[in-house]
PDB file of the backbone (N, CA, C, O) and the ligand in Angstrom, with CONECT records:
HET     ZN  A 101       1
ATOM      1  N   UNK A   1      93.634 168.423 116.185  1.00  0.00           N
ATOM      2  CA  UNK A   1      93.694 167.008 116.550  1.00  0.00           C
ATOM      3  C   UNK A   1      94.749 166.298 115.706  1.00  0.00           C
ATOM      4  O   UNK A   1      94.781 166.474 114.488  1.00  0.00           O
ATOM      5  N   UNK A   2      95.598 165.513 116.320  1.00  0.00           N
ATOM      6  CA  UNK A   2      96.652 164.800 115.600  1.00  0.00           C
ATOM      7  C   UNK A   2      96.054 163.739 114.689  1.00  0.00           C
ATOM      8  O   UNK A   2      94.953 163.242 114.929  1.00  0.00           O
ATOM      9  N   UNK A   3      96.799 163.400 113.636  1.00  0.00           N
ATOM     10  CA  UNK A   3      96.312 162.424 112.671  1.00  0.00           C
ATOM     11  C   UNK A   3      96.082 161.065 113.336  1.00  0.00           C
ATOM     12  O   UNK A   3      95.117 160.366 113.025  1.00  0.00           O
ATOM     13  N   UNK A   4      96.993 160.697 114.270  1.00  0.00           N
ATOM     14  CA  UNK A   4      96.866 159.426 114.969  1.00  0.00           C
ATOM     15  C   UNK A   4      95.568 159.334 115.756  1.00  0.00           C
ATOM     16  O   UNK A   4      94.903 158.298 115.771  1.00  0.00           O
ATOM     17  N   UNK A   5      95.219 160.442 116.412  1.00  0.00           N
ATOM     18  CA  UNK A   5      93.971 160.475 117.183  1.00  0.00           C
ATOM     19  C   UNK A   5      92.774 160.251 116.263  1.00  0.00           C
ATOM     20  O   UNK A   5      91.861 159.493 116.591  1.00  0.00           O
ATOM     21  N   UNK A   6      92.787 160.919 115.107  1.00  0.00           N
ATOM     22  CA  UNK A   6      91.683 160.784 114.155  1.00  0.00           C
ATOM     23  C   UNK A   6      91.568 159.345 113.672  1.00  0.00           C
ATOM     24  O   UNK A   6      90.465 158.814 113.538  1.00  0.00           O
ATOM     25  N   UNK A   7      92.711 158.715 113.411  1.00  0.00           N
ATOM     26  CA  UNK A   7      92.689 157.320 112.969  1.00  0.00           C
ATOM     27  C   UNK A   7      92.193 156.403 114.084  1.00  0.00           C
ATOM     28  O   UNK A   7      91.441 155.457 113.848  1.00  0.00           O
ATOM     29  N   UNK A   8      92.637 156.711 115.314  1.00  0.00           N
ATOM     30  CA  UNK A   8      92.213 155.913 116.469  1.00  0.00           C
ATOM     31  C   UNK A   8      90.692 155.989 116.639  1.00  0.00           C
ATOM     32  O   UNK A   8      90.048 154.989 116.957  1.00  0.00           O
ATOM     33  N   UNK A   9      90.128 157.165 116.428  1.00  0.00           N
ATOM     34  CA  UNK A   9      88.684 157.354 116.549  1.00  0.00           C
ATOM     35  C   UNK A   9      87.957 156.511 115.507  1.00  0.00           C
ATOM     36  O   UNK A   9      86.948 155.869 115.801  1.00  0.00           O
ATOM     37  N   UNK A  10      88.485 156.524 114.286  1.00  0.00           N
ATOM     38  CA  UNK A  10      87.861 155.748 113.204  1.00  0.00           C
ATOM     39  C   UNK A  10      87.935 154.248 113.518  1.00  0.00           C
ATOM     40  O   UNK A  10      86.964 153.519 113.315  1.00  0.00           O
ATOM     41  N   UNK A  11      89.099 153.793 114.017  1.00  0.00           N
ATOM     42  CA  UNK A  11      89.254 152.376 114.367  1.00  0.00           C
ATOM     43  C   UNK A  11      88.327 151.987 115.512  1.00  0.00           C
ATOM     44  O   UNK A  11      87.684 150.938 115.482  1.00  0.00           O
ATOM     45  N   UNK A  12      88.271 152.851 116.516  1.00  0.00           N
ATOM     46  CA  UNK A  12      87.405 152.603 117.670  1.00  0.00           C
ATOM     47  C   UNK A  12      85.941 152.536 117.231  1.00  0.00           C
ATOM     48  O   UNK A  12      85.186 151.665 117.660  1.00  0.00           O
ATOM     49  N   UNK A  13      85.562 153.478 116.364  1.00  0.00           N
ATOM     50  CA  UNK A  13      84.174 153.482 115.886  1.00  0.00           C
ATOM     51  C   UNK A  13      83.868 152.207 115.118  1.00  0.00           C
ATOM     52  O   UNK A  13      82.775 151.652 115.241  1.00  0.00           O
ATOM     53  N   UNK A  14      84.838 151.733 114.316  1.00  0.00           N
ATOM     54  CA  UNK A  14      84.642 150.503 113.537  1.00  0.00           C
ATOM     55  C   UNK A  14      84.359 149.318 114.465  1.00  0.00           C
ATOM     56  O   UNK A  14      83.490 148.492 114.184  1.00  0.00           O
ATOM     57  N   UNK A  15      85.104 149.245 115.575  1.00  0.00           N
ATOM     58  CA  UNK A  15      84.895 148.180 116.562  1.00  0.00           C
ATOM     59  C   UNK A  15      83.500 148.297 117.179  1.00  0.00           C
ATOM     60  O   UNK A  15      82.782 147.308 117.328  1.00  0.00           O
ATOM     61  N   UNK A  16      83.138 149.531 117.531  1.00  0.00           N
ATOM     62  CA  UNK A  16      81.835 149.745 118.146  1.00  0.00           C
ATOM     63  C   UNK A  16      80.710 149.369 117.191  1.00  0.00           C
ATOM     64  O   UNK A  16      79.717 148.761 117.592  1.00  0.00           O
ATOM     65  N   UNK A  17      80.878 149.741 115.910  1.00  0.00           N
ATOM     66  CA  UNK A  17      79.848 149.429 114.914  1.00  0.00           C
ATOM     67  C   UNK A  17      79.719 147.917 114.716  1.00  0.00           C
ATOM     68  O   UNK A  17      78.610 147.395 114.595  1.00  0.00           O
ATOM     69  N   UNK A  18      80.867 147.210 114.684  1.00  0.00           N
ATOM     70  CA  UNK A  18      80.844 145.751 114.538  1.00  0.00           C
ATOM     71  C   UNK A  18      80.126 145.114 115.726  1.00  0.00           C
ATOM     72  O   UNK A  18      79.281 144.235 115.557  1.00  0.00           O
ATOM     73  N   UNK A  19      80.478 145.574 116.938  1.00  0.00           N
ATOM     74  CA  UNK A  19      79.822 145.049 118.147  1.00  0.00           C
ATOM     75  C   UNK A  19      78.323 145.313 118.097  1.00  0.00           C
ATOM     76  O   UNK A  19      77.523 144.456 118.473  1.00  0.00           O
ATOM     77  N   UNK A  20      77.947 146.499 117.632  1.00  0.00           N
ATOM     78  CA  UNK A  20      76.539 146.882 117.583  1.00  0.00           C
ATOM     79  C   UNK A  20      75.771 146.004 116.594  1.00  0.00           C
ATOM     80  O   UNK A  20      74.667 145.541 116.880  1.00  0.00           O
ATOM     81  N   UNK A  21      76.379 145.784 115.423  1.00  0.00           N
ATOM     82  CA  UNK A  21      75.742 144.940 114.408  1.00  0.00           C
ATOM     83  C   UNK A  21      75.586 143.514 114.931  1.00  0.00           C
ATOM     84  O   UNK A  21      74.558 142.873 114.710  1.00  0.00           O
ATOM     85  N   UNK A  22      76.618 143.021 115.629  1.00  0.00           N
ATOM     86  CA  UNK A  22      76.572 141.687 116.215  1.00  0.00           C
ATOM     87  C   UNK A  22      75.438 141.603 117.253  1.00  0.00           C
ATOM     88  O   UNK A  22      74.672 140.640 117.276  1.00  0.00           O
ATOM     89  N   UNK A  23      75.350 142.620 118.096  1.00  0.00           N
ATOM     90  CA  UNK A  23      74.310 142.643 119.134  1.00  0.00           C
ATOM     91  C   UNK A  23      72.919 142.675 118.511  1.00  0.00           C
ATOM     92  O   UNK A  23      72.006 142.013 119.004  1.00  0.00           O
ATOM     93  N   UNK A  24      72.748 143.442 117.428  1.00  0.00           N
ATOM     94  CA  UNK A  24      71.454 143.513 116.747  1.00  0.00           C
ATOM     95  C   UNK A  24      71.105 142.133 116.182  1.00  0.00           C
ATOM     96  O   UNK A  24      69.975 141.667 116.325  1.00  0.00           O
ATOM     97  N   UNK A  25      72.081 141.484 115.540  1.00  0.00           N
ATOM     98  CA  UNK A  25      71.837 140.166 114.944  1.00  0.00           C
ATOM     99  C   UNK A  25      71.461 139.144 116.008  1.00  0.00           C
ATOM    100  O   UNK A  25      70.501 138.390 115.844  1.00  0.00           O
ATOM    101  N   UNK A  26      72.229 139.121 117.114  1.00  0.00           N
ATOM    102  CA  UNK A  26      71.966 138.155 118.188  1.00  0.00           C
ATOM    103  C   UNK A  26      70.595 138.424 118.818  1.00  0.00           C
ATOM    104  O   UNK A  26      69.834 137.492 119.077  1.00  0.00           O
ATOM    105  N   UNK A  27      70.283 139.706 119.063  1.00  0.00           N
ATOM    106  CA  UNK A  27      69.003 140.059 119.675  1.00  0.00           C
ATOM    107  C   UNK A  27      67.844 139.643 118.769  1.00  0.00           C
ATOM    108  O   UNK A  27      66.858 139.074 119.237  1.00  0.00           O
ATOM    109  N   UNK A  28      67.968 139.929 117.470  1.00  0.00           N
ATOM    110  CA  UNK A  28      66.898 139.566 116.536  1.00  0.00           C
ATOM    111  C   UNK A  28      66.722 138.058 116.470  1.00  0.00           C
ATOM    112  O   UNK A  28      65.595 137.562 116.456  1.00  0.00           O
ATOM    113  N   UNK A  29      67.837 137.323 116.428  1.00  0.00           N
ATOM    114  CA  UNK A  29      67.787 135.864 116.378  1.00  0.00           C
ATOM    115  C   UNK A  29      67.091 135.308 117.627  1.00  0.00           C
ATOM    116  O   UNK A  29      66.223 134.439 117.530  1.00  0.00           O
ATOM    117  N   UNK A  30      67.481 135.816 118.789  1.00  0.00           N
ATOM    118  CA  UNK A  30      66.866 135.367 120.045  1.00  0.00           C
ATOM    119  C   UNK A  30      65.380 135.715 120.060  1.00  0.00           C
ATOM    120  O   UNK A  30      64.562 134.916 120.518  1.00  0.00           O
ATOM    121  N   UNK A  31      65.024 136.905 119.561  1.00  0.00           N
ATOM    122  CA  UNK A  31      63.619 137.312 119.524  1.00  0.00           C
ATOM    123  C   UNK A  31      62.799 136.367 118.643  1.00  0.00           C
ATOM    124  O   UNK A  31      61.704 135.947 119.017  1.00  0.00           O
ATOM    125  N   UNK A  32      63.338 136.044 117.481  1.00  0.00           N
ATOM    126  CA  UNK A  32      62.645 135.130 116.561  1.00  0.00           C
ATOM    127  C   UNK A  32      62.456 133.776 117.230  1.00  0.00           C
ATOM    128  O   UNK A  32      61.378 133.186 117.154  1.00  0.00           O
ATOM    129  N   UNK A  33      63.513 133.278 117.891  1.00  0.00           N
ATOM    130  CA  UNK A  33      63.425 131.992 118.586  1.00  0.00           C
ATOM    131  C   UNK A  33      62.371 132.036 119.687  1.00  0.00           C
ATOM    132  O   UNK A  33      61.586 131.101 119.847  1.00  0.00           O
ATOM    133  N   UNK A  34      62.363 133.137 120.446  1.00  0.00           N
ATOM    134  CA  UNK A  34      61.394 133.257 121.548  1.00  0.00           C
ATOM    135  C   UNK A  34      59.962 133.316 121.018  1.00  0.00           C
ATOM    136  O   UNK A  34      59.051 132.733 121.605  1.00  0.00           O
ATOM    137  N   UNK A  35      59.772 134.027 119.901  1.00  0.00           N
ATOM    138  CA  UNK A  35      58.433 134.108 119.302  1.00  0.00           C
ATOM    139  C   UNK A  35      58.008 132.717 118.816  1.00  0.00           C
ATOM    140  O   UNK A  35      56.855 132.311 118.966  1.00  0.00           O
ATOM    141  N   UNK A  36      58.975 132.002 118.230  1.00  0.00           N
ATOM    142  CA  UNK A  36      58.713 130.641 117.754  1.00  0.00           C
ATOM    143  C   UNK A  36      58.296 129.728 118.908  1.00  0.00           C
ATOM    144  O   UNK A  36      57.327 128.976 118.803  1.00  0.00           O
ATOM    145  N   UNK A  37      59.043 129.808 120.009  1.00  0.00           N
ATOM    146  CA  UNK A  37      58.730 128.988 121.188  1.00  0.00           C
ATOM    147  C   UNK A  37      57.383 129.405 121.775  1.00  0.00           C
ATOM    148  O   UNK A  37      56.621 128.570 122.262  1.00  0.00           O
ATOM    149  N   UNK A  38      57.102 130.702 121.721  1.00  0.00           N
ATOM    150  CA  UNK A  38      55.838 131.226 122.260  1.00  0.00           C
ATOM    151  C   UNK A  38      54.644 130.689 121.459  1.00  0.00           C
ATOM    152  O   UNK A  38      53.629 130.269 122.014  1.00  0.00           O
ATOM    153  N   UNK A  39      54.811 130.722 120.125  1.00  0.00           N
ATOM    154  CA  UNK A  39      53.727 130.270 119.245  1.00  0.00           C
ATOM    155  C   UNK A  39      53.553 128.757 119.259  1.00  0.00           C
ATOM    156  O   UNK A  39      52.435 128.247 119.187  1.00  0.00           O
ATOM    157  N   UNK A  40      54.672 128.047 119.352  1.00  0.00           N
ATOM    158  CA  UNK A  40      54.648 126.581 119.334  1.00  0.00           C
ATOM    159  C   UNK A  40      55.313 126.032 120.583  1.00  0.00           C
ATOM    160  O   UNK A  40      56.440 125.542 120.513  1.00  0.00           O
ATOM    161  N   UNK A  41      54.644 126.101 121.717  1.00  0.00           N
ATOM    162  CA  UNK A  41      55.270 125.648 122.960  1.00  0.00           C
ATOM    163  C   UNK A  41      55.593 124.152 122.951  1.00  0.00           C
ATOM    164  O   UNK A  41      56.402 123.684 123.752  1.00  0.00           O
ATOM    165  N   UNK A  42      54.958 123.406 122.043  1.00  0.00           N
ATOM    166  CA  UNK A  42      55.210 121.969 121.979  1.00  0.00           C
ATOM    167  C   UNK A  42      56.480 121.635 121.195  1.00  0.00           C
ATOM    168  O   UNK A  42      56.955 120.500 121.209  1.00  0.00           O
ATOM    169  N   UNK A  43      57.021 122.652 120.510  1.00  0.00           N
ATOM    170  CA  UNK A  43      58.164 122.436 119.617  1.00  0.00           C
ATOM    171  C   UNK A  43      59.389 121.927 120.380  1.00  0.00           C
ATOM    172  O   UNK A  43      60.046 120.981 119.943  1.00  0.00           O
ATOM    173  N   UNK A  44      59.687 122.537 121.488  1.00  0.00           N
ATOM    174  CA  UNK A  44      60.829 122.105 122.290  1.00  0.00           C
ATOM    175  C   UNK A  44      60.285 121.425 123.544  1.00  0.00           C
ATOM    176  O   UNK A  44      59.661 120.368 123.451  1.00  0.00           O
ATOM    177  N   UNK A  45      60.506 122.001 124.676  1.00  0.00           N
ATOM    178  CA  UNK A  45      59.895 121.461 125.879  1.00  0.00           C
ATOM    179  C   UNK A  45      58.799 122.424 126.305  1.00  0.00           C
ATOM    180  O   UNK A  45      58.680 123.519 125.756  1.00  0.00           O
ATOM    181  N   UNK A  46      58.018 122.024 127.262  1.00  0.00           N
ATOM    182  CA  UNK A  46      56.962 122.893 127.763  1.00  0.00           C
ATOM    183  C   UNK A  46      57.596 124.087 128.487  1.00  0.00           C
ATOM    184  O   UNK A  46      58.183 123.930 129.557  1.00  0.00           O
ATOM    185  N   UNK A  47      57.474 125.266 127.901  1.00  0.00           N
ATOM    186  CA  UNK A  47      57.995 126.480 128.527  1.00  0.00           C
ATOM    187  C   UNK A  47      56.808 127.381 128.830  1.00  0.00           C
ATOM    188  O   UNK A  47      56.022 127.694 127.935  1.00  0.00           O
ATOM    189  N   UNK A  48      56.671 127.805 130.098  1.00  0.00           N
ATOM    190  CA  UNK A  48      55.552 128.697 130.420  1.00  0.00           C
ATOM    191  C   UNK A  48      55.653 130.006 129.625  1.00  0.00           C
ATOM    192  O   UNK A  48      56.738 130.570 129.477  1.00  0.00           O
ATOM    193  N   UNK A  49      54.521 130.474 129.124  1.00  0.00           N
ATOM    194  CA  UNK A  49      54.522 131.702 128.311  1.00  0.00           C
ATOM    195  C   UNK A  49      54.993 132.916 129.102  1.00  0.00           C
ATOM    196  O   UNK A  49      55.599 133.837 128.554  1.00  0.00           O
ATOM    197  N   UNK A  50      54.701 132.900 130.410  1.00  0.00           N
ATOM    198  CA  UNK A  50      55.146 134.032 131.242  1.00  0.00           C
ATOM    199  C   UNK A  50      56.669 134.104 131.267  1.00  0.00           C
ATOM    200  O   UNK A  50      57.248 135.190 131.307  1.00  0.00           O
ATOM    201  N   UNK A  51      57.314 132.934 131.244  1.00  0.00           N
ATOM    202  CA  UNK A  51      58.779 132.889 131.248  1.00  0.00           C
ATOM    203  C   UNK A  51      59.325 133.433 129.924  1.00  0.00           C
ATOM    204  O   UNK A  51      60.339 134.131 129.900  1.00  0.00           O
ATOM    205  N   UNK A  52      58.647 133.107 128.836  1.00  0.00           N
ATOM    206  CA  UNK A  52      59.076 133.597 127.518  1.00  0.00           C
ATOM    207  C   UNK A  52      58.934 135.119 127.457  1.00  0.00           C
ATOM    208  O   UNK A  52      59.826 135.813 126.972  1.00  0.00           O
ATOM    209  N   UNK A  53      57.813 135.626 127.950  1.00  0.00           N
ATOM    210  CA  UNK A  53      57.610 137.082 127.980  1.00  0.00           C
ATOM    211  C   UNK A  53      58.689 137.762 128.815  1.00  0.00           C
ATOM    212  O   UNK A  53      59.231 138.797 128.428  1.00  0.00           O
ATOM    213  N   UNK A  54      58.990 137.164 129.966  1.00  0.00           N
ATOM    214  CA  UNK A  54      60.025 137.731 130.839  1.00  0.00           C
ATOM    215  C   UNK A  54      61.369 137.714 130.119  1.00  0.00           C
ATOM    216  O   UNK A  54      62.137 138.671 130.215  1.00  0.00           O
ATOM    217  N   UNK A  55      61.656 136.633 129.399  1.00  0.00           N
ATOM    218  CA  UNK A  55      62.921 136.521 128.663  1.00  0.00           C
ATOM    219  C   UNK A  55      63.008 137.595 127.582  1.00  0.00           C
ATOM    220  O   UNK A  55      64.078 138.157 127.347  1.00  0.00           O
ATOM    221  N   UNK A  56      61.877 137.881 126.920  1.00  0.00           N
ATOM    222  CA  UNK A  56      61.862 138.921 125.876  1.00  0.00           C
ATOM    223  C   UNK A  56      62.134 140.294 126.476  1.00  0.00           C
ATOM    224  O   UNK A  56      62.915 141.075 125.933  1.00  0.00           O
ATOM    225  N   UNK A  57      61.488 140.580 127.594  1.00  0.00           N
ATOM    226  CA  UNK A  57      61.695 141.879 128.259  1.00  0.00           C
ATOM    227  C   UNK A  57      63.145 142.003 128.705  1.00  0.00           C
ATOM    228  O   UNK A  57      63.764 143.056 128.552  1.00  0.00           O
ATOM    229  N   UNK A  58      63.685 140.912 129.262  1.00  0.00           N
ATOM    230  CA  UNK A  58      65.083 140.897 129.706  1.00  0.00           C
ATOM    231  C   UNK A  58      66.020 141.147 128.524  1.00  0.00           C
ATOM    232  O   UNK A  58      66.964 141.932 128.615  1.00  0.00           O
ATOM    233  N   UNK A  59      65.737 140.463 127.418  1.00  0.00           N
ATOM    234  CA  UNK A  59      66.565 140.593 126.211  1.00  0.00           C
ATOM    235  C   UNK A  59      66.572 142.035 125.699  1.00  0.00           C
ATOM    236  O   UNK A  59      67.623 142.575 125.353  1.00  0.00           O
ATOM    237  N   UNK A  60      65.399 142.646 125.656  1.00  0.00           N
ATOM    238  CA  UNK A  60      65.297 144.033 125.200  1.00  0.00           C
ATOM    239  C   UNK A  60      66.059 144.945 126.161  1.00  0.00           C
ATOM    240  O   UNK A  60      66.761 145.863 125.736  1.00  0.00           O
ATOM    241  N   UNK A  61      65.912 144.681 127.453  1.00  0.00           N
ATOM    242  CA  UNK A  61      66.621 145.469 128.465  1.00  0.00           C
ATOM    243  C   UNK A  61      68.120 145.381 128.303  1.00  0.00           C
ATOM    244  O   UNK A  61      68.817 146.395 128.353  1.00  0.00           O
ATOM    245  N   UNK A  62      68.626 144.161 128.106  1.00  0.00           N
ATOM    246  CA  UNK A  62      70.066 143.947 127.918  1.00  0.00           C
ATOM    247  C   UNK A  62      70.538 144.683 126.666  1.00  0.00           C
ATOM    248  O   UNK A  62      71.598 145.308 126.665  1.00  0.00           O
ATOM    249  N   UNK A  63      69.738 144.601 125.599  1.00  0.00           N
ATOM    250  CA  UNK A  63      70.110 145.265 124.351  1.00  0.00           C
ATOM    251  C   UNK A  63      70.171 146.783 124.540  1.00  0.00           C
ATOM    252  O   UNK A  63      71.092 147.434 124.046  1.00  0.00           O
ATOM    253  N   UNK A  64      69.203 147.340 125.246  1.00  0.00           N
ATOM    254  CA  UNK A  64      69.174 148.791 125.479  1.00  0.00           C
ATOM    255  C   UNK A  64      70.393 149.225 126.296  1.00  0.00           C
ATOM    256  O   UNK A  64      71.029 150.232 125.986  1.00  0.00           O
ATOM    257  N   UNK A  65      70.711 148.456 127.343  1.00  0.00           N
ATOM    258  CA  UNK A  65      71.865 148.789 128.191  1.00  0.00           C
ATOM    259  C   UNK A  65      73.155 148.676 127.376  1.00  0.00           C
ATOM    260  O   UNK A  65      74.027 149.541 127.459  1.00  0.00           O
ATOM    261  N   UNK A  66      73.270 147.592 126.582  1.00  0.00           N
ATOM    262  CA  UNK A  66      74.460 147.407 125.751  1.00  0.00           C
ATOM    263  C   UNK A  66      74.620 148.575 124.778  1.00  0.00           C
ATOM    264  O   UNK A  66      75.712 149.120 124.615  1.00  0.00           O
ATOM    265  N   UNK A  67      73.505 148.949 124.134  1.00  0.00           N
ATOM    266  CA  UNK A  67      73.551 150.041 123.162  1.00  0.00           C
ATOM    267  C   UNK A  67      73.943 151.356 123.840  1.00  0.00           C
ATOM    268  O   UNK A  67      74.727 152.131 123.291  1.00  0.00           O
ATOM    269  N   UNK A  68      73.401 151.602 125.019  1.00  0.00           N
ATOM    270  CA  UNK A  68      73.702 152.839 125.746  1.00  0.00           C
ATOM    271  C   UNK A  68      75.184 152.930 126.081  1.00  0.00           C
ATOM    272  O   UNK A  68      75.749 154.023 126.115  1.00  0.00           O
ATOM    273  N   UNK A  69      75.821 151.777 126.329  1.00  0.00           N
ATOM    274  CA  UNK A  69      77.249 151.760 126.661  1.00  0.00           C
ATOM    275  C   UNK A  69      78.097 151.778 125.392  1.00  0.00           C
ATOM    276  O   UNK A  69      79.075 152.521 125.306  1.00  0.00           O
ATOM    277  N   UNK A  70      77.723 150.961 124.410  1.00  0.00           N
ATOM    278  CA  UNK A  70      78.562 150.764 123.223  1.00  0.00           C
ATOM    279  C   UNK A  70      78.433 151.873 122.186  1.00  0.00           C
ATOM    280  O   UNK A  70      79.430 152.336 121.630  1.00  0.00           O
ATOM    281  N   UNK A  71      77.194 152.295 121.932  1.00  0.00           N
ATOM    282  CA  UNK A  71      76.940 153.182 120.790  1.00  0.00           C
ATOM    283  C   UNK A  71      77.218 154.632 121.148  1.00  0.00           C
ATOM    284  O   UNK A  71      76.320 155.473 121.178  1.00  0.00           O
ATOM    285  N   UNK A  72      78.497 154.900 121.421  1.00  0.00           N
ATOM    286  CA  UNK A  72      78.915 156.243 121.796  1.00  0.00           C
ATOM    287  C   UNK A  72      80.054 156.694 120.899  1.00  0.00           C
ATOM    288  O   UNK A  72      80.820 155.881 120.382  1.00  0.00           O
ATOM    289  N   UNK A  73      80.148 157.983 120.728  1.00  0.00           N
ATOM    290  CA  UNK A  73      81.226 158.545 119.930  1.00  0.00           C
ATOM    291  C   UNK A  73      82.560 158.299 120.634  1.00  0.00           C
ATOM    292  O   UNK A  73      82.690 158.602 121.820  1.00  0.00           O
ATOM    293  N   UNK A  74      83.557 157.753 119.920  1.00  0.00           N
ATOM    294  CA  UNK A  74      84.863 157.528 120.560  1.00  0.00           C
ATOM    295  C   UNK A  74      85.550 158.831 120.967  1.00  0.00           C
ATOM    296  O   UNK A  74      86.417 158.827 121.840  1.00  0.00           O
ATOM    297  N   UNK A  75      85.172 159.931 120.349  1.00  0.00           N
ATOM    298  CA  UNK A  75      85.833 161.207 120.642  1.00  0.00           C
ATOM    299  C   UNK A  75      85.193 161.917 121.831  1.00  0.00           C
ATOM    300  O   UNK A  75      85.885 162.272 122.785  1.00  0.00           O
ATOM    301  N   UNK A  76      83.882 162.125 121.783  1.00  0.00           N
ATOM    302  CA  UNK A  76      83.222 162.912 122.833  1.00  0.00           C
ATOM    303  C   UNK A  76      82.454 162.045 123.825  1.00  0.00           C
ATOM    304  O   UNK A  76      81.951 162.553 124.827  1.00  0.00           O
ATOM    305  N   UNK A  77      82.356 160.741 123.556  1.00  0.00           N
ATOM    306  CA  UNK A  77      81.705 159.754 124.446  1.00  0.00           C
ATOM    307  C   UNK A  77      80.205 159.982 124.593  1.00  0.00           C
ATOM    308  O   UNK A  77      79.578 159.432 125.499  1.00  0.00           O
ATOM    309  N   UNK A  78      79.626 160.793 123.705  1.00  0.00           N
ATOM    310  CA  UNK A  78      78.177 161.010 123.781  1.00  0.00           C
ATOM    311  C   UNK A  78      77.454 159.992 122.924  1.00  0.00           C
ATOM    312  O   UNK A  78      78.018 159.459 121.969  1.00  0.00           O
ATOM    313  N   UNK A  79      76.186 159.718 123.272  1.00  0.00           N
ATOM    314  CA  UNK A  79      75.389 158.734 122.545  1.00  0.00           C
ATOM    315  C   UNK A  79      75.235 159.171 121.085  1.00  0.00           C
ATOM    316  O   UNK A  79      74.946 160.334 120.805  1.00  0.00           O
ATOM    317  N   UNK A  80      75.432 158.222 120.157  1.00  0.00           N
ATOM    318  CA  UNK A  80      75.440 158.566 118.734  1.00  0.00           C
ATOM    319  C   UNK A  80      74.043 158.691 118.134  1.00  0.00           C
ATOM    320  O   UNK A  80      73.851 159.443 117.179  1.00  0.00           O
ATOM    321  N   UNK A  81      73.074 157.975 118.671  1.00  0.00           N
ATOM    322  CA  UNK A  81      71.735 158.032 118.109  1.00  0.00           C
ATOM    323  C   UNK A  81      71.655 157.272 116.800  1.00  0.00           C
ATOM    324  O   UNK A  81      72.612 156.610 116.400  1.00  0.00           O
ATOM    325  N   UNK A  82      70.516 157.366 116.133  1.00  0.00           N
ATOM    326  CA  UNK A  82      70.311 156.606 114.903  1.00  0.00           C
ATOM    327  C   UNK A  82      70.938 157.292 113.701  1.00  0.00           C
ATOM    328  O   UNK A  82      71.303 156.641 112.722  1.00  0.00           O
ATOM    329  N   UNK A  83      71.059 158.607 113.782  1.00  0.00           N
ATOM    330  CA  UNK A  83      71.495 159.375 112.625  1.00  0.00           C
ATOM    331  C   UNK A  83      72.975 159.745 112.705  1.00  0.00           C
ATOM    332  O   UNK A  83      73.344 160.704 113.383  1.00  0.00           O
ATOM    333  N   UNK A  84      73.816 158.986 112.016  1.00  0.00           N
ATOM    334  CA  UNK A  84      75.234 159.369 111.941  1.00  0.00           C
ATOM    335  C   UNK A  84      75.564 159.586 110.470  1.00  0.00           C
ATOM    336  O   UNK A  84      76.506 159.005 109.930  1.00  0.00           O
ATOM    337  N   UNK A  85      74.775 160.423 109.847  1.00  0.00           N
ATOM    338  CA  UNK A  85      74.927 160.726 108.429  1.00  0.00           C
ATOM    339  C   UNK A  85      76.327 161.238 108.127  1.00  0.00           C
ATOM    340  O   UNK A  85      76.933 161.929 108.947  1.00  0.00           O
ATOM    341  N   UNK A  86      76.833 160.904 106.963  1.00  0.00           N
ATOM    342  CA  UNK A  86      78.138 161.337 106.465  1.00  0.00           C
ATOM    343  C   UNK A  86      79.283 160.832 107.325  1.00  0.00           C
ATOM    344  O   UNK A  86      80.401 161.339 107.233  1.00  0.00           O
ATOM    345  N   UNK A  87      79.007 159.816 108.179  1.00  0.00           N
ATOM    346  CA  UNK A  87      80.076 159.217 108.971  1.00  0.00           C
ATOM    347  C   UNK A  87      80.678 160.145 109.992  1.00  0.00           C
ATOM    348  O   UNK A  87      81.849 160.007 110.347  1.00  0.00           O
ATOM    349  N   UNK A  88      79.890 161.093 110.472  1.00  0.00           N
ATOM    350  CA  UNK A  88      80.395 162.015 111.485  1.00  0.00           C
ATOM    351  C   UNK A  88      79.520 161.973 112.724  1.00  0.00           C
ATOM    352  O   UNK A  88      78.323 161.696 112.648  1.00  0.00           O
ATOM    353  N   UNK A  89      80.135 162.252 113.867  1.00  0.00           N
ATOM    354  CA  UNK A  89      79.385 162.321 115.113  1.00  0.00           C
ATOM    355  C   UNK A  89      78.442 163.516 115.047  1.00  0.00           C
ATOM    356  O   UNK A  89      78.873 164.627 114.740  1.00  0.00           O
ATOM    357  N   UNK A  90      77.140 163.297 115.336  1.00  0.00           N
ATOM    358  CA  UNK A  90      76.192 164.414 115.274  1.00  0.00           C
ATOM    359  C   UNK A  90      76.421 165.439 116.401  1.00  0.00           C
ATOM    360  O   UNK A  90      75.909 166.556 116.331  1.00  0.00           O
ATOM    361  N   UNK A  91      77.176 165.067 117.420  1.00  0.00           N
ATOM    362  CA  UNK A  91      77.401 165.968 118.572  1.00  0.00           C
ATOM    363  C   UNK A  91      78.662 166.819 118.396  1.00  0.00           C
ATOM    364  O   UNK A  91      78.615 168.046 118.487  1.00  0.00           O
ATOM    365  N   UNK A  92      79.798 166.141 118.141  1.00  0.00           N
ATOM    366  CA  UNK A  92      81.061 166.895 118.093  1.00  0.00           C
ATOM    367  C   UNK A  92      81.619 167.014 116.694  1.00  0.00           C
ATOM    368  O   UNK A  92      82.565 167.768 116.467  1.00  0.00           O
ATOM    369  N   UNK A  93      81.038 166.268 115.732  1.00  0.00           N
ATOM    370  CA  UNK A  93      81.488 166.374 114.356  1.00  0.00           C
ATOM    371  C   UNK A  93      82.737 165.574 114.030  1.00  0.00           C
ATOM    372  O   UNK A  93      83.291 165.706 112.939  1.00  0.00           O
ATOM    373  N   UNK A  94      83.190 164.735 114.976  1.00  0.00           N
ATOM    374  CA  UNK A  94      84.387 163.915 114.721  1.00  0.00           C
ATOM    375  C   UNK A  94      84.116 162.952 113.574  1.00  0.00           C
ATOM    376  O   UNK A  94      83.026 162.391 113.462  1.00  0.00           O
ATOM    377  N   UNK A  95      85.127 162.768 112.720  1.00  0.00           N
ATOM    378  CA  UNK A  95      84.994 161.843 111.602  1.00  0.00           C
ATOM    379  C   UNK A  95      85.029 160.416 112.146  1.00  0.00           C
ATOM    380  O   UNK A  95      85.933 160.052 112.899  1.00  0.00           O
ATOM    381  N   UNK A  96      84.035 159.610 111.758  1.00  0.00           N
ATOM    382  CA  UNK A  96      83.942 158.247 112.306  1.00  0.00           C
ATOM    383  C   UNK A  96      84.235 157.180 111.249  1.00  0.00           C
ATOM    384  O   UNK A  96      84.483 156.023 111.590  1.00  0.00           O
ATOM    385  N   UNK A  97      84.207 157.556 109.985  1.00  0.00           N
ATOM    386  CA  UNK A  97      84.448 156.559 108.933  1.00  0.00           C
ATOM    387  C   UNK A  97      85.444 157.093 107.900  1.00  0.00           C
ATOM    388  O   UNK A  97      85.771 156.396 106.939  1.00  0.00           O
TER     389      UNK A  97
HETATM  390 ZN    ZN A 101      81.363 162.993 119.176  1.00  0.00          ZN2+
END
């Protein structure tokens, strides 16, 4: 593999990791807000609890779909999973960091 390709993989992975961290932060923030609205429906406007539950399920669904698309190895395009120990792809062994 050429040096440029290896660098491109590392750069691509960095972008994917940043996007993933951003998505986790946004999802957690939205979840906290939804739980807050669920517990204190009087806090904002009257929101039906069924709508809040639906919003939570939708949010989790969007996060799962986003992760399935984003969290892939730039080299082999396979899902990275939770364990990317030593900064390498667990599937193809490409250096990611
Ligand atoms: Zn890979």
